N, C-alpha and C positions, 0 to 999 in steps of 0.2 A: 560472432557479435558484432565483430568492426564492421563486416561487411555489411551489415543489416544497419548501422549507423551510419555508415558511409552515402548509403542507398536512399538516405531518409538524410540527407545533407550535413552532416557531421563528420567530417574528414578528420583523419589520424593527427594532421600538421595541426588543425583547428585545436584536436583536444590535448594537443602538446603545448601551442603556443599558451594555452592558458594553465596550464600546469594541474589540468582536472587528474589525469592520470596517476600523477602523483598523489597527490590529495586522496583519490580513490585508493589506491596503494596504501597511504598509511593508515585510513581510515577503516581499512579491511571491507572495505566494500567489493573489492574484485574477486576474493576469495569465498566471500559469501553469495555472489552471483554465480561461480562457478560450481557452487557445492549443489547436486541434484536435489536435494534434501528441502533445499529453500522455499520452492513453490507449494509443497506440501504444508511448510511452516507457516507461510503467508496464507494458505486457505483458512487453515486453525486458527489464525488471527481473525480472518475475516468470518468465520463460524462464531468465536467469542464475543466479536461487535456484536453480529445481530441478537446472539443473546444476552448479550447486555441491553439493547435496545428494547427486547420485549419485558427484562427484568423491570428498568426504569421505568416502564409503562404499570408495569403490574403494582411495585412499591410505592409509586406518589401516588396519594389520595386523589381523586379527582372533585375535591369538593370548592373549588374555587376556580379562577380565569387562571391565576398565577400560575398554580399549579398544573392547570392545563397546558398552559403555555409552557412550561420547562418541559413538560412530557414531550410535548411536538419539538420543542428545539432539541432537547436531549436525543430523544429517540432519532431524529431525523439525521442529526451529527455522528450517533453512530453506526447508524443505516448505511450512510454514506461510505464510514470508513469499512466498513464491511465490503459494498460496493467494489470500492477502491483495490482493498486486497485481494478480491477475484480478480478483478482486473489488470493486476499487476501480479500475481502468481501465472495468469494463464500467457500474458507477455511475455515474463520472465522465462516461464517453459518453453515458449517457442524460440526464445533467443539462445536455449539449451540445446535446441535439436542440432 
């Protein structure tokens, strides 16, 4: 994982200088990243976000402009979260290889 980050310009020296590694370790991020089940969990969260977007459109009535705007804004945000979850899970899966 570190070699991939270094290829993208984030060196271990820069990580240590900013204290990012110790902060990530304290927050439990490193163990979560190393867990092989994490990409599947993130994919599941993406599916939940897509389902919530569809449910939001179904539940909110189409009887006013404000309601339609709420549907568009809410569904767009949830769909964006779903796409981000799928992309993040794919990226993490590649890092774990």
